[in-house]
C-alpha positions in Angstrom: 8.7 3.8 -23.7 10.6 6.5 -25.0 10.6 9.8 -22.8 8.6 11.3 -25.7 4.7 12.0 -25.6 3.0 12.0 -22.1 0.9 8.9 -22.2 -2.5 8.1 -20.4 -2.6 5.8 -17.5 -4.0 3.0 -19.3 -1.4 3.1 -21.6 1.1 3.1 -18.6 -0.1 0.6 -16.9 0.3 -1.4 -20.0 3.5 -0.5 -20.9 5.7 1.0 -18.6 8.9 -0.3 -17.7 8.4 -2.9 -20.3 10.4 -3.7 -23.4 10.5 -7.0 -25.7 13.3 -9.2 -24.3 16.3 -8.3 -26.4 17.4 -12.2 -26.5 13.9 -13.6 -27.9 12.1 -10.6 -29.1 9.4 -11.8 -26.3 6.5 -9.1 -26.4 5.3 -10.2 -22.5 8.4 -9.5 -19.7 9.7 -12.9 -19.5 10.4 -14.4 -15.9 13.7 -14.5 -15.5 14.1 -17.2 -12.9 17.6 -17.0 -11.8 19.8 -16.5 -8.7 22.9 -14.7 -9.9 24.1 -12.8 -13.2 27.1 -13.6 -15.5 29.3 -10.3 -14.9 31.3 -9.4 -18.0 34.8 -9.1 -16.1 36.4 -8.3 -13.1 36.0 -4.9 -13.6 32.6 -4.5 -14.0 31.8 -6.8 -11.2 33.7 -4.4 -9.1 31.6 -1.1 -10.7 28.2 -2.9 -9.7 29.4 -3.8 -6.4 30.6 -0.3 -5.3 27.5 1.0 -6.5 29.3 3.0 -9.5 27.0 1.2 -12.7 23.6 0.1 -12.2 23.3 -3.5 -13.3 22.6 -7.3 -12.1 24.2 -9.1 -9.2 21.8 -11.2 -7.3 18.3 -11.8 -7.4 18.1 -11.0 -4.0 19.0 -7.5 -4.8 17.7 -7.2 -8.3 16.2 -9.2 -10.8 15.0 -8.4 -14.5 11.5 -9.4 -13.9 11.0 -7.6 -10.5 12.7 -4.1 -12.2 10.4 -3.9 -14.9 7.8 -3.8 -12.0 8.9 -1.4 -10.1 9.2 0.6 -13.4 5.8 0.2 -14.2 4.2 0.8 -10.6 6.9 3.9 -10.0 5.4 5.7 -13.4 2.0 4.7 -12.3 2.3 6.6 -9.1 4.3 9.4 -10.0 7.8 8.4 -8.1 11.3 8.5 -9.7 11.7 5.0 -8.3 10.3 2.4 -6.6 11.5 -0.8 -4.3 9.8 -4.0 -4.5 9.8 -6.8 -1.9 7.8 -9.8 -0.2 4.7 -8.5 1.3 3.1 -5.1 2.3 4.3 -5.5 5.7 7.9 -6.1 4.3 7.1 -2.4 2.4 6.1 -1.2 5.8 9.6 -2.4 7.5 11.3 -1.5 4.3 10.1 2.2 4.1 10.9 2.7 7.7 14.4 1.3 7.9 16.3 4.1 6.1 14.4 6.8 8.7 14.7 5.3 11.9 17.0 4.3 14.6 16.4 3.3 18.2 14.8 6.0 20.1 13.1 7.2 17.3 8.9 7.5 16.6 6.6 6.9 13.8 3.6 8.7 14.2 0.6 6.9 12.6 -3.4 7.1 11.8 -5.5 4.7 14.5 -7.2 3.9 11.4 -5.1 1.6 9.7 -5.3 -2.2 8.9 -4.9 -4.4 12.3 -2.3 -6.2 11.1 0.0 -2.6 10.5 -1.3 -1.7 13.8 0.4 -4.8 15.6 3.6 -4.0 13.7 3.7 -0.7 14.5 2.5 -0.9 18.4 4.7 -4.3 19.4 6.9 -5.6 16.9 8.9 -2.7 15.8 9.5 -2.1 19.7 12.2 -5.0 19.0 14.2 -2.0 16.9 14.0 0.2 19.5 11.6 1.9 17.5 8.0 3.3 18.8 4.6 4.5 17.3 2.2 7.1 18.2 -1.5 6.8 16.7 -3.2 9.7 16.5 -7.0 10.3 14.8 -5.7 11.6 11.2 -9.4 13.9 11.2 -7.6 15.9 14.5 -5.0 17.6 12.6 -4.0 19.7 15.7 -3.4 16.3 17.5 -1.1 15.3 14.3 1.0 18.2 14.5 1.5 18.0 18.6 2.2 14.3 18.3 5.6 15.4 16.4 8.5 15.6 18.3 12.3 16.4 17.9 12.4 12.1 17.7 9.6 11.8 15.2 11.3 10.3 11.8 7.7 9.7 9.8 4.3 10.3 9.3 2.4 7.3 8.4 -1.5 6.9 7.2 -3.7 4.9 4.6 -4.8 7.2 1.7 -8.3 4.6 2.0 -8.3 3.4 4.9 -8.9 -0.6 5.7 -11.1 -1.7 7.1 -13.6 1.2 7.1 -12.5 2.8 3.8 -12.1 6.3 5.5 -10.5 9.1 3.1 -7.4 10.7 4.7 -6.8 14.5 3.9 -3.7 13.4 2.4 -2.5 17.7 1.8 -3.7 18.3 5.2 -1.4 15.9 6.5 1.6 16.6 4.0 1.4 20.6 4.9 1.8 19.6 8.8 4.7 17.3 8.0 6.9 19.4 5.3 6.4 22.0 8.2 8.2 19.6 10.8 10.8 18.4 8.1 9.7 15.0 8.6 8.8 12.2 5.5 4.8 11.6 4.8 4.3 7.6 4.1 0.7 6.8 2.8 -0.2 3.4 2.0 -2.2 3.4 -1.0 -3.3 -0.1 -1.3 -6.9 -0.1 -0.8 -6.9 2.8 -3.3 -4.7 2.2 -6.1 -2.6 4.6 -8.3 -5.8 4.8 -10.6 -7.9 6.1 -7.9 -5.5 8.1 -5.6 -1.8 10.2 -6.5 -0.3 10.7 -2.8 2.4 12.0 -4.7 0.9 14.6 -5.9 -0.6 15.3 -2.9 2.5 15.7 -0.8 3.7 12.3 0.2 7.2 11.9 0.1 6.7 7.7 -0.2 4.0 5.5 -1.0 3.5 1.9 0.2 1.7 -0.7 -1.4 0.8 -4.4 -1.0 0.7 -5.5 -4.6 -1.0 -8.7 -2.9 -4.2 -6.8 -3.1 -5.9 -4.5 -6.2 -2.0 -4.5 -7.9 -2.4 -7.9 -8.6 -5.9 -8.3 -8.1 -6.1 -12.4 -8.6 -5.5 -13.6 -5.2 -2.5 -15.6 -6.2 0.4 -14.1 -5.0 2.4 -11.8 -2.3 4.2 -8.7 -2.4 5.1 -5.5 -1.5 6.3 -2.1 -2.8 7.5 1.1 -1.6 8.0 4.3 -3.8 9.7 7.2 -3.9 9.0 10.7 -4.7 12.1 11.8 -4.9 11.1 15.3 -3.4 12.6 15.3 0.4 16.0 16.6 1.1 17.3 14.2 2.9 19.9 16.3 4.1 18.3 19.2 5.2 18.3 18.3 8.6 20.8 15.6 10.8 17.5 13.2 11.3 18.1 11.1 8.5 22.1 9.9 8.7 21.4 6.4 7.1 20.9 8.5 3.9 22.6 12.1 4.6 26.3 10.7 6.2 28.7 8.4 5.2 28.2 4.6 4.4 30.4 2.6 6.3 29.7 -0.7 3.9 30.6 1.5 0.9 33.6 3.6 1.4 31.8 6.3 3.1 29.5 6.6 0.2 26.7 9.5 0.6 23.5 8.3 -0.8 21.7 11.9 -0.7 24.9 13.1 -2.3 25.3 10.5 -4.9 21.9 9.9 -5.8 20.4 12.8 -5.2 16.4 12.4 -5.9 16.8 8.5 -6.2 18.7 8.3 -2.6 16.0 6.6 -1.2 15.6 4.0 -3.8 19.1 3.2 -4.6 19.3 2.7 -0.2 16.5 0.1 0.0 18.0 -1.7 -2.5 21.5 -1.5 -1.9 21.4 -1.8 2.2 17.2 -2.8 2.6 17.5 -5.5 0.3 20.6 -6.8 0.7 20.5 -7.1 4.9 16.7 -7.6 5.2 16.2 -9.7 2.2 12.8 -8.7 2.3 13.0 -10.1 -1.3 9.9 -10.6 -4.2 10.5 -14.2 -6.2 10.2 -13.4 -9.7 7.4 -15.5 -10.5 5.2 -12.7 -8.2 6.2 -10.1 -10.1 5.2 -11.5 -13.6 1.5 -12.4 -12.1 1.5 -8.4 -10.6 2.5 -7.0 -14.1 0.0 -9.1 -15.5 -2.4 -7.6 -13.5 -1.7 -4.4 -14.0 -2.6 -4.6 -17.3 -6.1 -4.6 -16.4 -5.7 -2.6 -13.2 -8.0 0.8 -14.5 -10.6 -1.4 -16.2 -11.2 -3.7 -12.8 -11.0 -0.4 -10.5 -13.6 1.5 -12.6 -16.2 -1.7 -11.8 -15.1 -2.4 -8.1 -15.9 1.3 -7.5 -19.5 1.1 -9.6 -20.5 -2.2 -8.1 -19.4 -0.9 -4.3 -21.5 2.2 -4.6 -24.5 -0.3 -6.0 -24.1 -2.4 -2.8 -23.4 0.1 0.0 -27.0 1.9 -0.6 -28.3 -1.1 -0.8 -27.1 -1.7 2.1 -27.6 1.4 3.8 -31.5 1.4 3.2 -32.0 -2.5 4.5 -33.2 -2.1 8.0 -30.8 -5.1 9.2 -27.8 -2.8 8.8 -27.0 -0.3 11.4 -24.9 1.7 9.4 -22.4 1.7 6.2 -19.1 3.2 6.3 -18.6 4.1 2.4 -17.3 6.9 1.6 -19.1 7.2 -1.7 -22.5 7.3 -0.2 -23.5 11.0 0.7 -24.4 10.3 4.2 -20.7 9.8 4.7 -18.5 12.4 6.5 -15.8 11.8 3.7 -17.4 12.2 1.0 -16.8 16.0 0.4 -12.9 14.6 0.5 -13.3 12.3 -3.0 -12.5 15.1 -5.5 -9.8 15.8 -3.9 -8.3 12.5 -2.9 -9.6 10.2 -5.1 -11.8 11.6 -8.1 -12.5 8.6 -9.8 -14.2 6.7 -7.1 -14.2 5.7 -3.0 -12.6 2.5 -4.0 -14.1 -0.9 -3.1 -13.6 -1.4 0.3 -15.8 -0.5 3.6 -17.5 -1.7 6.3 -21.4 -2.2 7.6 -22.7 -2.8 11.0 -25.5 -6.0 11.6 -28.3 -5.5 14.1 -27.6 -8.5 16.2 -23.9 -7.6 17.0 -21.2 -9.9 16.9 -23.2 -13.8 16.5 -25.3 -12.2 13.7 -22.0 -10.9 12.2 -20.7 -14.7 12.3 -23.9 -15.8 11.2 -23.7 -13.6 8.0 -20.2 -14.3 6.9 -21.0 -18.3 7.4 -24.5 -18.4 5.0 -23.0 -16.3 2.3 -22.3 -18.5 -1.2 -20.8 -16.1 -3.8 -18.8 -13.9 -1.2 -15.5 -15.5 0.2 -14.5 -15.7 3.6 -10.9 -14.5 3.5 -7.9 -12.5 5.1 -7.5 -10.7 2.5 -8.8 -7.7 -0.1 -8.7 -6.3 -3.6 -9.2 -9.6 -5.6 -11.5 -9.5 -8.8 -13.9 -11.8 -6.4 -16.2 -10.5 -3.3 -14.6 -11.1 -0.3 -16.0 -10.6 3.4 -14.6 -10.6 7.0 -15.2 -10.2 10.4 -12.3 -8.1 11.4 -12.9 -8.4 15.7 -12.4 -11.7 15.0 -10.0 -12.3 12.6 -7.1 -9.3 11.3 -8.1 -6.9 14.2 -8.4 -9.6 16.6 -4.9 -8.7 18.5 -6.1 -5.3 18.9 -8.1 -4.0 22.6 -11.6 -3.1 22.3 -10.8 0.5 22.1 -8.3 0.1 19.1 -10.4 -1.9 17.4 -13.5 0.7 17.8 -11.1 3.0 16.7 -9.7 1.3 13.5 -13.9 0.9 12.3 -13.4 -2.6 13.6 -16.3 -3.1 16.1 -17.4 -6.6 17.3 -20.9 -5.8 15.3 -19.3 -5.0 11.9 -17.9 -7.1 9.0 -15.5 -5.3 6.4 -16.2 -6.2 2.5 -14.0 -5.8 -0.4 -16.3 -5.6 -3.5 -15.7 -8.0 -6.8 -16.3 -7.1 -10.3 -19.1 -9.7 -10.5 -22.8 -8.9 -11.0 -23.7 -6.3 -8.4 -27.4 -7.8 -8.6 -25.8 -11.4 -7.7 -24.0 -9.9 -5.0 -26.9 -7.9 -3.2 -29.0 -11.3 -3.4 -26.2 -13.2 -1.9 -26.0 -10.5 0.9 -30.1 -10.5 1.5 -30.3 -14.4 1.8 -27.4 -14.0 4.4 -28.5 -11.0 6.6 -31.9 -13.0 6.5 -30.5 -16.2 8.1 -28.3 -13.8 10.3 -30.9 -11.5 12.1 -33.8 -14.4 12.0 
């Protein structure tokens, strides 16, 4: 697309990053199913390997299909660049990789996906990193948790599983004052509902597996670079501000400016970690993004209808959907996600753990899967699955108590979803 007019979201989700294939004129982005690329000559190859020229070397690093997806996601998020990788979990490690060193920590919200809590509390210890978990509604606690070894603050725009909405601007003010980047997982909201960069986020991560693809077919992740953080303002981020031995002393921040993080994530992150997105996955996600706004509008509409019905059902203790007037997070919707509170939330079933299990087993339209963001409505009992590895205290803090189920509301007819929940609740609470 040209750099002329400012296009709307619906136009950009179809056209951003995509151009007719120069060889064939193909309108849809082809799947470039290739491992390597032929260099024009030895000088061209040397320039690519020295990062003096942008191009394709090897598909662990760059691929034309993936490149289109990267540009499209970066455009929709308002970033300067993006890097796609093999999964949402890979994206989280890729986001931290240029920032952290042994002995450093990340301050993370207590309201995170259970797998992220496990990754941050257990797995990253093997790199010599650590995490401090803090209630992001307690701004003083967030501020106090940041110390001289903190290299990032991490939260979710719409938290999984409870659908809680983070006050991104307030957290960004704290991280700005501390001189550390803010990383926001925007998976549950998507750039259609929330734009974390405009609210002060430094980096945005996605599990593209979810709403961006929208059809439950492939896994993937993305890291979007705002280009707004000064990596040379302190000595905290030597990977970006200091000479890189593998590239003859090149300084990424000095050489690439706002794109320093993006280039480092490709030239070193993908090169050495190898968390590569395959071109077929990128193709599926590109096709999914073409209808993102249409799907999200229906997701939000259905979620509000179903959540309202559940809140008024006597078999349900409470519903956490932020779109409900009763939610303590409803006041944040206009500033954080003005087009709606997403379609992910939890509700507590009277009868506790056993009733939740019976509910899940009795549903017919809802699919019992460890996923979210599909066109289909999905349900899971987090305490026995996605959050099973957490302590009871961590489960409660994350909104995944034993009496709670998580739902991802799809784009089916809302009345059919309500009827399915009605019959399953009858069986579960009989």
